[in-house]
C-alpha positions as CSV (number, residue, x, y, z in Angstrom):
1,X,-11.6,11.4,13.6
2,X,-14.3,12.4,11.0
3,X,-15.1,9.6,8.7
4,X,-13.5,9.7,5.1
5,X,-15.9,7.9,2.7
6,X,-13.5,7.9,-0.1
7,X,-11.4,5.1,1.5
8,X,-14.2,2.9,0.5
9,X,-12.4,2.8,-2.9
10,X,-9.9,0.8,-1.0
11,X,-12.8,-1.6,-0.1
12,X,-12.9,-0.6,3.4
13,X,-16.2,-0.9,5.3
14,X,-17.3,1.9,7.7
15,X,-15.9,0.0,10.8
16,X,-12.6,-0.7,9.1
17,X,-12.6,3.0,8.2
18,X,-13.1,4.0,11.7
19,X,-10.3,1.8,13.0
20,X,-8.0,3.0,10.4
21,X,-8.6,6.6,11.0
22,X,-8.4,6.0,14.8
23,X,-5.1,4.1,14.6
24,X,-3.8,7.2,12.3
25,X,-4.7,9.5,14.9
26,X,-3.7,7.7,18.1
27,X,-0.2,6.2,16.7
28,X,0.9,2.8,17.6
29,X,-1.9,1.4,19.9
30,X,-2.9,-2.0,21.6
31,X,-6.2,-3.8,21.0
32,X,-7.7,-2.5,24.3
33,X,-7.1,1.0,23.4
34,X,-8.4,0.7,20.1
35,X,-11.6,-1.4,21.3
36,X,-12.4,1.4,23.7
37,X,-11.8,4.3,21.2
38,X,-13.7,2.8,18.4
39,X,-16.3,1.3,20.6
40,X,-16.0,-2.2,18.9
41,X,-16.1,-5.5,20.7
42,X,-12.5,-7.0,21.0
43,X,-13.4,-10.1,18.9
44,X,-14.8,-8.1,16.0
45,X,-12.0,-5.6,16.4
46,X,-9.5,-8.5,15.5
47,X,-11.4,-9.3,12.5
48,X,-11.1,-5.8,11.3
49,X,-7.4,-5.5,12.2
50,X,-6.7,-8.5,10.2
51,X,-8.6,-7.2,7.2
52,X,-6.6,-4.0,7.5
53,X,-3.3,-5.9,7.8
54,X,-3.9,-8.2,4.7
55,X,-4.8,-4.9,2.9
56,X,-1.3,-3.6,3.6
57,X,-2.8,-0.6,5.7
58,X,-1.4,-1.5,9.0
59,X,1.6,-3.4,10.5
60,X,1.8,-5.3,13.7
61,X,4.8,-5.8,16.2
62,X,5.0,-7.5,19.4
63,X,6.1,-5.5,22.5
64,X,6.4,-7.3,26.0
65,X,4.1,-10.2,24.5
66,X,1.4,-7.8,23.4
67,X,0.6,-6.9,20.0
68,X,0.8,-3.2,19.0
69,X,-0.8,-2.0,15.7
70,X,0.5,0.9,13.5
71,X,-0.8,2.4,10.4
72,X,1.5,2.6,7.3
73,X,2.0,6.2,5.9
74,X,-1.0,7.6,4.1
75,X,1.3,8.1,1.1
76,X,1.6,4.3,0.7
77,X,-2.3,4.3,-0.1
78,X,-1.3,5.2,-3.8
79,X,1.1,2.4,-4.0
80,X,-1.5,-0.1,-2.6
81,X,-4.1,1.3,-5.4
82,X,-1.4,0.9,-7.8
83,X,-0.9,-2.8,-6.9
84,X,-4.7,-3.4,-6.9
85,X,-4.8,-1.9,-10.6
86,X,-2.2,-4.3,-11.7
87,X,-3.9,-7.4,-10.0
88,X,-7.3,-6.4,-11.5
89,X,-5.7,-6.1,-15.0
90,X,-4.1,-9.4,-14.6
91,X,-7.5,-10.9,-13.4
92,X,-9.3,-9.1,-16.3
93,X,-6.9,-10.9,-18.8
94,X,-7.5,-14.2,-17.2
95,X,-11.2,-13.6,-17.5
96,X,-10.9,-12.5,-21.0
97,X,-9.1,-15.7,-21.8
98,X,-12.3,-17.9,-21.0
99,X,-15.0,-15.7,-22.3
100,X,-14.9,-17.5,-25.7
101,X,-15.4,-20.9,-23.9
102,X,-18.3,-19.4,-21.8
103,X,-19.9,-18.0,-24.7
104,X,-20.0,-21.3,-26.5
105,X,-21.5,-23.0,-23.4
106,X,-24.1,-20.0,-23.2
107,X,-25.1,-20.3,-27.0
108,X,-25.9,-24.2,-26.5
109,X,-28.5,-23.4,-23.8
110,X,-32.0,-24.0,-25.2
111,X,-34.0,-23.0,-22.4
112,X,-34.5,-19.1,-21.6
113,X,-31.8,-17.7,-19.0
114,X,-33.2,-15.0,-16.7
115,X,-31.0,-12.6,-14.9
116,X,-31.9,-10.1,-12.5
117,X,-30.2,-6.6,-11.7
118,X,-30.7,-4.4,-9.0
119,X,-30.0,-0.7,-8.7
120,X,-28.4,1.7,-11.0
121,X,-25.2,-0.2,-11.0
122,X,-27.1,-3.4,-12.1
123,X,-28.6,-1.1,-14.9
124,X,-25.2,-0.1,-16.1
125,X,-24.2,-3.6,-16.3
126,X,-26.8,-4.2,-19.0
127,X,-25.9,-1.0,-20.7
128,X,-22.2,-1.7,-20.8
129,X,-23.0,-5.2,-22.2
130,X,-24.7,-3.4,-25.2
131,X,-21.6,-1.6,-25.8
132,X,-19.5,-4.6,-25.5
133,X,-21.6,-6.7,-27.8
134,X,-21.6,-3.8,-30.3
135,X,-24.9,-4.7,-31.9
136,X,-27.5,-2.5,-33.1
137,X,-30.5,-2.5,-30.9
138,X,-34.2,-1.6,-30.6
139,X,-36.0,-0.1,-27.7
140,X,-39.3,0.9,-26.2
141,X,-38.5,3.9,-23.9
142,X,-39.9,5.7,-21.0
143,X,-37.5,8.7,-20.9
144,X,-36.2,7.7,-17.3
145,X,-32.7,6.8,-18.6
146,X,-31.6,10.4,-19.0
147,X,-33.6,11.5,-15.8
148,X,-31.9,9.1,-13.4
149,X,-28.3,8.9,-15.0
150,X,-27.6,12.3,-16.3
151,X,-23.7,12.2,-16.9
152,X,-23.7,8.6,-17.5
153,X,-26.4,9.1,-20.1
154,X,-24.4,11.5,-22.0
155,X,-21.1,9.3,-21.6
156,X,-22.9,6.2,-22.7
157,X,-24.3,7.7,-25.9
158,X,-21.0,9.1,-26.7
159,X,-19.5,5.8,-26.5
160,X,-22.1,4.2,-28.5
161,X,-21.7,6.5,-31.4
162,X,-18.0,5.9,-31.2
163,X,-18.6,2.2,-31.7
164,X,-21.1,3.0,-34.7
165,X,-24.0,1.3,-32.8
166,X,-27.4,2.3,-34.3
167,X,-30.9,2.0,-32.5
168,X,-34.4,2.6,-33.1
169,X,-36.7,3.5,-30.4
170,X,-40.5,4.2,-29.7
171,X,-41.7,6.4,-27.1
172,X,-45.3,7.7,-26.0
173,X,-46.4,10.8,-27.9
174,X,-46.5,12.5,-24.6
175,X,-42.6,12.4,-24.3
176,X,-42.3,14.2,-27.9
177,X,-41.1,17.6,-26.4
178,X,-38.5,16.2,-24.2
179,X,-36.8,13.6,-26.6
180,X,-33.6,14.7,-28.1
181,X,-34.8,13.7,-31.8
182,X,-32.1,15.9,-33.5
183,X,-29.2,16.0,-31.1
184,X,-28.2,12.3,-31.0
185,X,-26.5,10.5,-33.9
186,X,-27.3,7.0,-35.4
187,X,-30.7,6.8,-33.8
188,X,-34.3,6.7,-35.3
189,X,-37.1,7.8,-33.2
190,X,-40.9,7.1,-33.3
191,X,-43.9,8.0,-31.1
192,X,-47.2,6.2,-30.7
193,X,-50.3,7.8,-29.6
194,X,-50.8,8.9,-26.0
195,X,-52.1,5.9,-23.8
196,X,-50.2,3.6,-25.3
197,X,-47.1,4.3,-23.4
198,X,-44.8,1.7,-21.8
199,X,-44.5,0.9,-18.2
200,X,-40.9,-0.2,-18.5
201,X,-38.1,0.3,-20.9
202,X,-37.6,-2.8,-23.2
203,X,-34.1,-3.2,-24.8
204,X,-33.6,-5.9,-27.6
205,X,-30.0,-6.7,-28.9
206,X,-29.1,-10.0,-30.5
207,X,-30.7,-12.7,-28.6
208,X,-31.2,-10.8,-25.4
209,X,-34.2,-8.9,-24.2
210,X,-33.8,-6.5,-21.1
211,X,-36.9,-5.0,-19.2
212,X,-36.1,-2.0,-16.9
213,X,-38.5,-1.1,-14.3
214,X,-37.5,2.3,-13.4
215,X,-37.8,3.5,-9.6
216,X,-35.3,5.2,-7.1
217,X,-33.8,1.8,-7.1
218,X,-34.3,0.3,-10.4
219,X,-34.6,-3.5,-11.1
220,X,-34.1,-5.0,-14.5
221,X,-34.9,-8.5,-16.0
222,X,-32.7,-9.8,-18.7
223,X,-33.8,-12.7,-20.7
224,X,-31.4,-14.7,-23.1
225,X,-33.4,-16.6,-25.5
226,X,-33.4,-16.4,-29.2
227,X,-37.3,-17.3,-29.3
228,X,-38.2,-14.5,-26.9
229,X,-35.9,-12.0,-28.8
230,X,-37.9,-12.8,-32.0
231,X,-41.2,-12.4,-30.3
232,X,-40.0,-8.9,-29.1
233,X,-38.6,-8.0,-32.3
234,X,-41.8,-8.7,-34.0
235,X,-43.8,-6.9,-31.6
236,X,-41.6,-4.0,-32.1
237,X,-41.8,-4.1,-35.9
238,X,-45.7,-4.0,-35.6
239,X,-45.5,-0.9,-33.4
240,X,-42.8,0.7,-35.6
241,X,-45.2,0.5,-38.7
242,X,-48.1,2.4,-36.8
243,X,-45.9,4.6,-35.0
244,X,-45.1,8.3,-36.4
């Protein structure tokens, strides 16, 4: 049966999807038949079956001393998703309850803390943190955010404006024709002379400095340090004075 990648939303790996869809097509089956149809070694297949069973996607009965596996009705998938949503909401509340204590511990740290984020999802973690902190920020831009994120870029700025978060940003003059100087709200934009452009995007908010190196698989370094943040803010203000 053709793969259905959307099942990944249930947390299923490719092999887990293969086994689930094969079992859905075959009906109740034993491990031997599934191993042959899915071309998976028996020992690995049992791991997959156990994972599917714990996810609530299949059941098992014993007939004549042998285990027979059956898929639950596809209609049950929505119920499973609803349970996951409820569990996630409960876990979110538990995490929220300890955030104040974690934040106090973080603030006591004197040495810089460095975090590394990979890929677009990693970059989104930083950008969502900006919205969560609700602090105005400054940035040295490269113009790559809008190029690589498209819909998320528009949605992120929409939410930023709703939270009344202002920012100032400096670009290289070569980007002047492509930057939305009038369309966006709560933003001040300036440009420095061509040749002074920035190899990476730098965002400073609060005591956090995030440096994003853009590529097909971007990488970001986040520094949590009051001293480092102050240094970058001073550098930004120097550029802001000479920028136009």
